[in-house]
matplotlib code that plots the C-alpha trace (Angstrom):
import matplotlib.pyplot as plt

x = [3.1, -0.1, -1.5, -5.1, -6.7, -8.8, -10.9, -10.0, -11.8, -9.5, -8.6, -6.7, -3.1, -2.2, -0.8, -3.9, -2.5, 0.0, 1.3, 2.6, 6.5, 6.0, 3.6, 4.6, 5.5, 8.0, 7.0, 7.4, 3.6, 2.9, 5.6, 4.6, 0.9, 1.7, 4.1, 1.7, -1.3, 0.9, 2.4, -1.2, -1.9, 1.3, 0.3, -3.2, -1.5, 0.5, -2.7, -4.7, -1.7, -0.9, -4.6, -5.2, -1.8, -2.8, -1.8, -3.5, -2.0, -1.9, -1.8, -5.4, -6.1, -3.0, -4.1, -7.7, -6.8, -3.9, -6.1, -9.0, -7.0, -5.5, -8.8, -10.4, -7.6, -8.2, -4.6, -5.3, -2.5, -1.6, -2.1, 1.6, 1.8, -1.1, 1.0, 3.9, 1.6, 0.5, 4.0, 5.4, 2.2, 2.4, 6.1, 5.3, 2.2, 4.1, 6.8, 4.9, 5.4, 8.8, 10.4, 9.2, 6.9, 4.1, 5.9, 9.7, 10.3, 7.2, 8.2, 11.6, 9.9, 7.6, 10.8, 12.1, 14.3, 14.0, 15.2, 15.7, 13.9, 17.1, 18.1, 14.8, 15.2, 18.6, 17.3, 14.3, 16.6, 19.0, 16.4, 13.6, 15.6, 16.9, 13.6, 13.5, 17.0, 16.0, 13.0, 14.9, 16.7, 13.5, 11.3, 12.0, 11.4, 8.2, 6.5, 7.9, 8.7, 6.3, 3.7, 2.4, -0.9, -0.1, -3.9, -3.4, -1.1, -3.6, -6.5, -4.6, -4.0, -7.6, -8.7, -6.4, -7.8, -11.3, -10.8, -9.8, -12.8, -15.2, -13.6, -17.0, -17.0, -13.5, -14.4, -17.5, -15.5, -13.0, -15.9, -17.2, -13.7, -13.2, -16.7, -16.3, -12.9, -14.2, -17.1, -14.8, -12.3, -14.9, -16.3, -12.8, -12.1, -15.5, -14.8, -11.5, -13.6, -16.6, -15.4, -18.9, -19.3, -16.6, -17.5, -21.1, -21.3, -24.5, -23.8, -23.8, -26.9, -28.7, -27.3, -30.0, -28.8, -26.0, -25.0, -24.0, -21.6, -20.0, -19.6, -18.2, -15.6, -14.3, -14.3, -17.7, -18.9, -19.9, -17.0, -17.6, -14.2, -14.6, -11.4, -12.1, -15.7, -14.3, -11.9, -15.0, -16.1, -12.9, -11.6, -14.5, -16.8, -14.3, -11.8, -14.4, -16.2, -12.9, -12.2, -15.6, -15.2, -11.7, -13.0, -15.8, -13.5, -10.7, -12.4, -15.8, -14.6, -10.8, -10.1, -12.8, -11.8, -8.1, -9.1, -11.5, -8.8, -6.3, -3.9, -4.3, -5.8, -5.1, -7.2, -8.7, -6.5, -3.3, -0.4, 1.6, -0.8, -4.2, -6.2, -4.9, -1.4, -2.4, -4.4, -1.4, 0.3, -2.3, -3.1, 0.5, 0.8, -2.2, -0.8, 2.7, 1.6, -0.8, 1.8, 4.6, 2.2, 1.1, 4.7, 5.4, 2.4, 3.4, 6.6, 6.1, 6.5, 9.8, 11.0, 9.9, 11.5, 14.9, 14.3, 15.1, 15.1, 16.5, 14.0, 14.3, 14.4, 14.2, 11.3, 11.8, 11.1, 14.2, 16.6, 15.9, 15.8, 13.1, 15.5, 16.9, 20.7, 22.4, 24.7, 21.7, 20.4, 23.8, 25.3, 22.2, 22.2, 25.9, 25.4, 22.2, 23.8, 26.8, 24.4, 22.3, 25.4, 26.6, 23.2, 22.4, 25.9, 25.8, 22.1, 21.0, 24.5, 24.1, 27.5, 28.2, 28.6, 25.0, 23.6, 25.7, 23.9, 20.5, 20.7, 21.1, 18.4, 16.2, 16.9, 16.0, 12.8, 11.9, 11.9, 9.3, 7.3, 7.3, 6.1, 3.5, 2.2, 2.2, 0.3, -2.1, -1.9, -0.9, 2.5, 3.4, 5.5, 4.7, 5.6, 8.9, 9.8, 9.0, 11.2, 14.1, 13.3, 13.6, 16.9, 18.5, 17.1, 19.6, 22.4, 22.3, 20.4, 19.9, 19.8, 16.3, 17.6, 19.3, 16.3, 13.9, 16.0, 17.3, 13.7, 12.9, 15.4, 13.6, 10.2, 11.4, 12.8, 9.7, 7.4, 9.1, 10.1, 6.5, 5.1, 7.4, 6.7, 2.9, 3.7, 5.9, 3.1, 0.8, 3.5, 3.9, 0.2, 0.3, 3.5, 5.5, 9.3, 10.6, 13.4, 11.1, 9.0, 12.2, 13.0, 9.4, 9.6, 12.8, 11.2, 8.1, 10.3, 12.2, 9.1, 7.2, 10.0, 9.7, 6.1, 6.0, 8.7, 7.5, 3.8, 4.9, 6.6, 3.4, 1.2, 3.6, 4.2, 0.5, -0.6, 1.1, 2.0, 0.0, -2.8, -6.4, -5.7, -2.7, -2.8, -0.1, -1.0, 1.7, 4.3, 3.1, 3.4, 7.0, 7.9, 6.4, 8.3, 11.6, 11.0, 10.3, 13.4, 15.4, 14.0, 12.5, 9.0, 9.7, 8.9, 5.3, 2.2, 0.5, -1.0, 0.2, 2.5, -0.4, -2.5, 0.4, 0.6, -3.1, -3.3, -0.2, -1.9, -5.1, -3.1, -1.3, -4.6, -6.2, -3.2, -3.7, -7.4, -6.8, -5.0, -8.2, -9.7, -13.2, -13.5, -10.8, -13.3, -15.1, -12.0, -11.5, -8.4, -6.1, -4.3, -7.5, -8.5, -5.0, -5.3, -8.7, -7.1, -4.7, -6.8, -9.8, -13.0, -14.7, -12.2, -13.4, -17.0, -16.8, -15.4, -18.4, -20.7, -18.9, -19.5, -23.2, -23.6, -21.7, -23.9, -27.1, -25.8, -24.9, -28.4, -30.2, -28.0, -25.5, -24.3, -23.5, -21.9, -19.6, -18.8, -18.1, -17.2, -13.4, -13.7, -16.1, -14.0, -10.7, -12.2, -13.3, -9.9, -8.0, -10.3, -9.9, -6.2, -5.3, -7.5, -6.0, -2.7, -4.4, -6.0, -2.6, -1.1, -4.0, -3.4, 0.4, -0.2, -2.9, -6.0, -8.7, -11.7, -12.9, -12.1, -8.5, -8.1, -8.8, -6.4, -3.6, -4.0, -3.8, -0.6, 0.9, 0.0, 1.5, 4.7, 4.9, 4.3, 1.1]
y = [-1.4, 0.2, 3.2, 3.9, 7.3, 8.1, 11.2, 13.8, 17.0, 20.0, 21.9, 25.1, 24.3, 27.3, 26.6, 25.8, 25.1, 27.0, 24.9, 26.0, 25.7, 23.1, 20.9, 17.2, 15.9, 13.0, 10.6, 6.9, 6.3, 8.2, 6.4, 3.0, 3.3, 4.7, 1.9, -0.8, 0.6, 1.2, -2.3, -3.7, -1.6, -2.9, -6.5, -5.9, -4.1, -7.2, -9.2, -6.8, -5.7, -9.3, -9.6, -6.4, -4.6, -1.7, -0.4, 2.1, 4.7, 4.6, 8.3, 9.0, 5.6, 5.9, 9.4, 8.3, 5.1, 6.6, 9.4, 7.1, 4.4, 7.0, 8.8, 5.6, 5.2, 8.8, 9.6, 11.9, 12.6, 16.1, 17.4, 17.1, 13.6, 12.5, 13.9, 11.8, 8.8, 9.3, 9.9, 6.7, 4.8, 6.1, 5.0, 1.5, 1.2, 1.8, -0.8, -3.3, -1.1, 0.4, -3.0, -4.2, -6.9, -6.1, -6.0, -6.6, -9.2, -11.4, -10.8, -12.3, -15.3, -15.8, -16.1, -18.8, -16.9, -17.7, -15.5, -16.2, -14.0, -12.4, -11.5, -9.7, -8.0, -6.7, -5.6, -3.8, -1.9, -1.0, 0.6, 1.8, 4.6, 6.0, 7.7, 9.4, 10.8, 11.9, 13.8, 16.0, 18.4, 18.8, 19.8, 23.5, 23.9, 22.0, 22.8, 26.3, 27.9, 26.2, 25.5, 22.4, 21.2, 17.5, 16.6, 13.5, 15.4, 18.4, 16.0, 14.3, 17.7, 18.6, 15.2, 15.6, 19.0, 17.9, 15.1, 17.6, 19.7, 16.7, 13.8, 11.9, 12.0, 10.5, 7.8, 7.0, 6.6, 4.3, 2.2, 1.7, 0.8, -1.8, -3.3, -3.6, -5.1, -7.7, -8.7, -8.9, -11.0, -13.4, -13.8, -14.4, -17.1, -18.7, -18.9, -20.7, -23.6, -23.1, -21.7, -21.4, -18.3, -16.5, -17.9, -19.2, -21.4, -20.1, -21.5, -25.0, -24.4, -23.4, -26.0, -25.4, -21.8, -22.5, -18.8, -18.8, -21.8, -20.2, -16.8, -18.5, -20.3, -16.9, -15.5, -13.8, -15.4, -14.2, -13.4, -11.7, -10.7, -7.9, -6.1, -5.6, -4.7, -2.0, -0.9, -0.2, 2.3, 4.3, 4.4, 6.2, 5.5, 6.3, 3.7, 1.0, 1.4, 1.3, -2.1, -3.4, -2.2, -3.7, -7.1, -7.2, -6.2, -8.6, -11.6, -11.2, -10.3, -10.5, -13.6, -15.8, -14.4, -15.2, -18.8, -19.0, -17.8, -20.2, -17.5, -18.9, -22.4, -23.6, -23.6, -20.2, -19.6, -21.0, -18.5, -20.5, -20.9, -19.9, -16.7, -15.5, -15.5, -13.7, -11.0, -10.3, -8.5, -5.9, -5.4, -4.6, -2.4, -0.4, 0.2, 1.1, 3.3, 5.3, 5.6, 6.8, 9.0, 10.7, 11.4, 12.7, 15.0, 16.3, 17.9, 21.0, 18.8, 17.6, 21.1, 22.3, 19.3, 20.5, 24.2, 24.8, 28.5, 29.4, 30.5, 34.2, 33.4, 30.5, 30.3, 30.2, 26.5, 25.8, 28.0, 26.2, 22.6, 21.6, 21.7, 18.4, 18.7, 18.1, 15.6, 13.4, 12.9, 13.1, 10.6, 8.4, 8.6, 7.6, 4.7, 3.5, 3.6, 1.6, -1.0, -1.2, -1.7, -4.6, -6.3, -6.1, -7.4, -10.4, -11.3, -10.5, -10.7, -7.2, -5.5, -2.7, -0.1, -0.7, -0.1, 3.0, 4.1, 3.1, 5.2, 8.6, 7.6, 6.8, 10.3, 12.0, 10.1, 10.6, 14.3, 13.8, 11.5, 14.1, 16.9, 14.6, 13.7, 17.4, 18.5, 15.6, 13.4, 10.5, 8.9, 7.2, 4.4, 2.0, 4.6, 5.4, 1.7, 1.3, 4.2, 2.5, -0.8, 0.9, 2.6, -0.6, -2.5, -0.4, -0.3, -4.0, -6.0, -9.7, -9.4, -9.8, -9.6, -6.2, -4.9, -5.7, -4.9, -1.6, -0.6, -1.8, 0.8, 3.5, 2.5, 2.3, 5.8, 7.2, 5.5, 6.7, 10.1, 11.1, 9.5, 11.4, 14.7, 14.1, 13.7, 16.8, 18.8, 17.7, 18.7, 22.1, 22.8, 21.8, 23.6, 20.4, 20.0, 18.3, 16.7, 14.9, 13.7, 12.5, 10.4, 9.0, 8.1, 6.1, 4.3, 3.4, 2.0, -0.3, -1.6, -2.0, -4.2, -6.5, -7.1, -6.9, -9.4, -12.3, -11.7, -11.7, -15.1, -16.5, -15.6, -16.8, -20.0, -20.7, -19.6, -19.8, -16.5, -16.0, -18.2, -17.1, -16.5, -14.3, -13.0, -10.4, -8.2, -5.6, -8.3, -9.8, -6.4, -6.0, -9.5, -9.1, -5.9, -7.5, -10.5, -8.3, -6.3, -9.5, -11.9, -9.5, -9.5, -12.8, -14.7, -13.4, -15.5, -15.0, -11.6, -10.3, -7.8, -6.2, -6.2, -4.5, -1.8, -1.1, -1.1, 1.2, 3.7, 3.6, 4.1, 7.1, 8.5, 8.1, 9.9, 12.7, 13.0, 13.2, 16.5, 18.1, 19.3, 19.6, 15.9, 14.4, 13.0, 11.1, 9.6, 5.9, 4.8, 2.9, 1.6, 0.1, -1.4, -3.0, -4.5, -5.9, -7.8, -9.5, -10.3, -12.7, -10.8, -11.4, -9.2, -6.3, -7.2, -7.3, -3.7, -2.8, -4.3, -2.0, 1.0, 0.2, -0.2, 3.1, 4.9, 3.6, 4.5, 8.0, 8.5, 7.2, 8.8, 11.2, 12.6, 9.2, 8.0, 11.0, 10.6, 6.9, 5.9, 5.8, 4.1, 1.4, 0.7, 0.6, -1.8, -4.2, -4.0, -4.5, -7.2, -9.5, -8.7, -9.6, -12.7, -13.6, -14.0, -16.5, -18.3, -18.6, -20.0, -22.6, -23.6, -24.1, -26.4, -28.3, -27.2, -27.0, -28.1, -27.7, -31.4, -30.8, -28.6, -31.5, -33.8, -31.2, -30.9, -34.6, -34.7, -32.0, -33.7, -37.0, -35.1, -33.7, -37.1, -36.0]
z = [-5.6, -6.9, -5.3, -4.4, -4.4, -1.3, -1.8, 1.0, 1.3, 0.8, 3.9, 4.6, 5.4, 7.7, 11.2, 13.2, 16.7, 18.8, 21.6, 24.9, 25.2, 28.0, 26.1, 26.1, 22.7, 22.3, 25.0, 25.3, 25.6, 22.4, 20.4, 21.7, 21.0, 17.5, 16.7, 17.8, 15.9, 12.8, 12.9, 13.0, 9.9, 8.3, 8.9, 7.3, 4.4, 3.7, 3.6, 1.4, -0.6, -1.7, -2.7, -4.6, -4.7, -2.6, 0.8, 3.1, 5.3, 9.1, 10.1, 10.9, 12.4, 14.7, 15.8, 16.5, 18.3, 20.2, 21.5, 22.3, 24.1, 26.5, 26.9, 28.0, 30.6, 31.7, 30.7, 27.8, 25.3, 24.4, 20.9, 20.1, 21.7, 19.4, 16.5, 17.6, 17.7, 14.2, 13.0, 14.4, 13.4, 9.9, 9.6, 10.9, 8.7, 5.5, 6.2, 4.2, 1.1, 2.0, 2.6, -0.8, 0.6, -1.8, -5.1, -5.6, -2.9, -3.9, -7.6, -6.8, -5.0, -8.0, -10.1, -7.8, -5.4, -1.7, 1.2, 4.9, 7.4, 8.7, 5.1, 4.6, 8.0, 7.0, 3.6, 5.1, 7.5, 4.8, 2.5, 4.8, 6.4, 3.0, 2.3, 5.7, 5.1, 1.6, 3.0, 5.6, 3.2, 1.2, 4.1, 4.2, 0.4, -0.1, 3.3, 4.3, 0.9, -1.6, 1.1, -0.8, 0.6, 1.3, 1.7, 3.9, 6.2, 6.3, 7.0, 9.8, 11.5, 11.1, 12.5, 15.6, 16.4, 15.9, 18.4, 21.0, 20.2, 20.7, 22.6, 22.6, 18.8, 18.7, 21.1, 19.1, 15.9, 17.8, 19.1, 15.5, 14.3, 17.1, 16.7, 12.9, 13.4, 15.8, 13.5, 10.5, 12.5, 13.7, 10.2, 8.9, 11.5, 10.7, 7.0, 7.6, 9.0, 6.7, 3.3, 2.0, 4.1, 2.1, -1.3, -1.3, -4.5, -5.8, -9.2, -7.6, -5.6, -8.9, -11.3, -13.9, -14.5, -17.0, -17.2, -13.5, -13.9, -16.9, -15.1, -12.1, -14.2, -15.3, -11.7, -11.7, -8.4, -5.0, -2.6, 0.8, 2.1, 4.7, 3.9, 0.2, 1.1, 3.4, 0.7, -1.5, 1.2, 0.9, -2.6, -4.3, -7.2, -10.0, -8.9, -8.0, -11.3, -13.1, -11.4, -12.4, -15.9, -16.1, -14.8, -17.4, -20.2, -19.1, -17.7, -19.5, -23.0, -23.7, -21.6, -23.3, -26.7, -26.2, -25.3, -28.3, -30.7, -29.1, -28.0, -24.5, -24.9, -21.4, -18.2, -17.3, -14.2, -15.7, -16.0, -18.5, -21.4, -20.0, -20.3, -16.9, -18.1, -21.4, -19.5, -17.3, -20.2, -21.3, -17.6, -16.8, -19.9, -18.8, -15.3, -16.4, -19.3, -17.1, -14.3, -16.6, -18.6, -15.5, -14.6, -18.1, -18.1, -14.7, -16.2, -14.0, -11.0, -12.4, -13.0, -9.6, -8.0, -9.2, -8.8, -5.2, -4.4, -1.0, 1.6, 2.6, 6.2, 8.6, 10.9, 14.7, 14.8, 12.6, 14.7, 18.0, 19.2, 16.7, 13.7, 12.4, 12.5, 9.1, 10.8, 11.6, 8.1, 6.3, 8.6, 8.4, 4.6, 4.4, 6.9, 5.2, 1.7, 2.9, 4.5, 1.3, -0.8, 1.5, 1.7, -2.0, -2.8, -0.4, -0.4, -4.0, -5.6, -7.1, -7.8, -5.4, -8.1, -9.4, -6.0, -5.8, -9.0, -7.7, -4.5, -6.2, -8.8, -5.8, -4.3, -7.6, -8.0, -4.3, -4.9, -7.6, -5.4, -2.5, -4.8, -6.3, -2.9, -1.9, -4.9, -5.6, -2.5, -4.8, -4.2, -7.5, -6.0, -8.8, -11.4, -9.7, -9.6, -13.3, -14.2, -12.4, -14.0, -17.4, -16.4, -15.2, -18.1, -20.1, -17.5, -16.6, -19.3, -18.7, -14.8, -13.4, -9.9, -10.4, -12.3, -9.5, -6.5, -7.9, -8.4, -4.9, -3.5, -5.5, -4.3, -0.7, -0.9, -2.6, -0.1, 3.1, 1.8, 0.8, 4.0, 6.2, 4.4, 5.0, 8.7, 8.8, 7.2, 10.0, 12.5, 10.8, 11.2, 14.8, 15.7, 16.3, 16.4, 13.2, 15.2, 17.5, 14.6, 12.9, 15.9, 16.1, 12.4, 12.9, 15.9, 13.8, 11.0, 13.4, 15.1, 11.7, 10.4, 13.4, 12.6, 8.8, 7.8, 10.0, 8.9, 5.3, 5.8, 7.5, 4.6, 1.9, 3.7, 4.1, 0.6, -2.7, -4.3, -7.5, -6.3, -5.9, -2.2, -2.9, -6.5, -5.7, -8.7, -8.0, -7.8, -11.1, -12.8, -11.5, -12.5, -16.0, -16.5, -15.5, -17.8, -20.8, -20.2, -19.7, -22.3, -24.9, -26.4, -28.2, -25.0, -24.9, -25.8, -29.2, -29.8, -26.4, -28.1, -29.9, -26.7, -24.9, -27.6, -27.5, -23.7, -23.6, -25.9, -23.8, -20.6, -22.0, -23.2, -19.8, -18.2, -20.7, -20.2, -16.4, -17.0, -18.1, -14.9, -16.2, -17.0, -14.7, -12.2, -14.9, -16.5, -15.4, -13.5, -15.8, -12.7, -11.3, -14.7, -15.1, -11.6, -12.5, -15.4, -13.0, -9.9, -10.1, -11.1, -7.8, -6.0, -8.1, -7.5, -3.7, -3.7, -5.9, -3.2, -0.7, -2.9, -3.2, 0.6, 1.1, -1.4, 0.2, 3.6, 2.4, 0.9, 4.0, 6.7, 5.2, 8.5, 10.0, 6.7, 6.7, 10.4, 10.6, 7.0, 7.6, 11.0, 9.7, 6.6, 8.6, 11.1, 8.3, 6.7, 10.0, 11.3, 8.3, 8.0, 11.6, 11.7, 8.3, 10.1, 12.5, 9.6, 7.9, 11.1, 11.4, 7.8, 8.4, 11.4, 9.5, 11.3, 8.6, 10.6, 14.2, 14.9, 14.0, 17.0, 19.4, 17.3, 17.5, 21.3, 21.7, 19.6, 21.7, 25.0, 23.7, 22.6, 26.1, 27.7, 29.4]

ax = plt.figure().add_subplot(projection="3d")
ax.plot(x, y, z, "-o")
ax.set_aspect("equal")
plt.show()
């Protein structure tokens, strides 16, 4: 899975809140509201993740909505209850990523493998908990001893305390989020019946303008998806402009040139012998090279990850009921490992000893992911997966299944370990008990699985993976990596090897330039440029529209833009994501026009004999 950087203002990470000993914390209402909000985010992450390969966290949105819902009911949550809501919500929200539903599982399906829903449920359960158990023994080191910042966790703590300082402000943000979600949902439902709303064919309305028709053929057309528009509000100018630059370079220059030179003579959007299939390779190379290069340049993180000095003393929180017992995480790790070995053996036919190798590799790379998230707020899940793919390409050559699913174990561990550490950082700043957050995290995982897996099946049944509706760029990158390791470079289209080499060098150079702090914010994102090679160009353009709207808003009303930006963007993403599930259901049952609804009702009544 690709990762997206969301700029978060740096905050101090000292403990900010000192709760009373009797303050309520792990309550059913806090866990339930967090799980439900997080599960909604997980469902929308599947939708947007299969479109652009990114997923968004649920910590802040779970905290804001949990607080707001109970405030409206005049049953206000305590500060620590709100922390529990964000912890369980964050765990549920990341299940789309941790279960591999954005990259390795769709990559397997693109290769022709099919799985039952219960097999994916068991798989999700077996790998999702590993990262949580990995995180527990690292907590004291990275949070108490090294005092890493964990910017998202710090921002979440600040947000929670800000809400209790101004409840009206929190309710206003929640109102903006809900209104934006409703508007986005209604628009999404409308374009199911009237597709022109989503993609107005301007090139057809102006047939005399030849340039528009040519541009549209290469993906440069108008697209008005609310979720990607909202994403443009969040991810910042550097990433958005990298997407646009990648789209122009890939679809505007290299794609047409590859077709002209007959390296990819087929239709533009054909994966087998068209420009889309050719562009996949330099795009993947750019993503992988930057991800691995960033890991290599962060060698200090690797060293620190394996240098675990013992803390001089335990704080009071760890000597009382807040401490997570060793028996919990050790027992859970043993049980989760056994379950993962069984599931991978019988569902994916991976020998047990290879899974036994994958689990400690996952733990090692999870340490790196945790420190990376703590120092930079970037969880390099995609990079961790690629490292494992390279490792198993040598251990088990010729087995695509083993290559992908071993890497899936690593990405699951890295995803959940870093996510839990962000939550524990929030808890540390609020004086929460780690044990209670640990329980909330496990609850969130369980509920998130119940939502994420069925929704994944709904989308993949309604739309073809790899199509314009679901390009699945992260899955394409994993699939391409596995194919190269399995078949060798001889299977690539003409001149693709040279394109991979050039893109790889550029990716490494970008990773190197990002280490120079004075110019880092001006260096483009190789990850975003690589994604732009894989998804249709109009996906990059709509995020650019969002950036333009955000910049205008920021110039006209800077206070309002700063206050409501996250809420508005989250509402747009959630609204289209949730209604996208409804649209997929309508497509499955064959309702494509308003008249079809009446027809289906008649068929149902006839079936019931009414």
